[in-house]
N, C-alpha and C positions, 0 to 999 in steps of 0.2 A: 466633063461634069465642069461646072464653073464652081468657083470660091465660095459662091453665096449660097450654092445648094449644099456642098460641104461642109459650111457653117452651117446649116441648119440642120442637119442630118447629126452633127458634133452637138447642138442644142438641145435636139431632142434626147440625146443620150445622157447629156450633161444638166439639166435644167440649172442649176444652179450657177454654169459658168460663166465666166470671162473669155469669150473664144474671138481671136482675128487668125483671120485665112488669108493665105495671098499666092497666086501663082501666074508666072509669066507667060503659061499656054496651056490652060486647064487640064493638064496632064503630073505634070510637079508640083508638088504642095508645100507651102511652108506654114507650120501652125502654132501659135501660142495657146494653151488650154489649162486655163486658172479655176480652180474647182477644188472642196472641201471635200471633195471624192479622193482624190489623191494622200490626202492624209496617213500617214505611217506606213505607207505605200513606196518600194525600191521604186527607181525610174522605168526598169522592165515591165513591171507590173501594170504602171502607170501607161506606159506604152500601150500594152498588151489587152487595156481597158477602153483603150481609143480606135486599134485596130479592129475589137471588137463589134465596138460601136457601128462600123463600116461594111464591115462583114466581107462578102465576097465582091465589092468595089475594092478593095486592095489588090495588086496586081493588074489590075483590067482597068476601071473609071479612073483608077488613082494610081499612078505607074508610081510615084515616089512622091512620101511624105516626110518629113524632116519637121518633128516635133521638139517644143518644149512644152513640158507639162511639170506646174507649180502648185500648189496650194495657194491659196488667197494669204496667209502669212511669210510666205517666199517670195511672194509679189509683192510685197511692202519692204522686205530686205534688198530687193534688186532694184 
């Protein structure tokens, strides 16, 4: 899977989000997802939301995913 394809999947699940995805080898990915959908949710719940959006691709086409999940307010502060 290419980075743009992963980004498209995440954008469909989080239409309001600002998403950046990078991969050195199209199997290991780093993603930053900034979305209002994460408001009031702990980090683990946010990551589970992203994993749910990717479904069975996790562990297959996406071997590893390093995530940074932020609300827009958190992104402004960082």
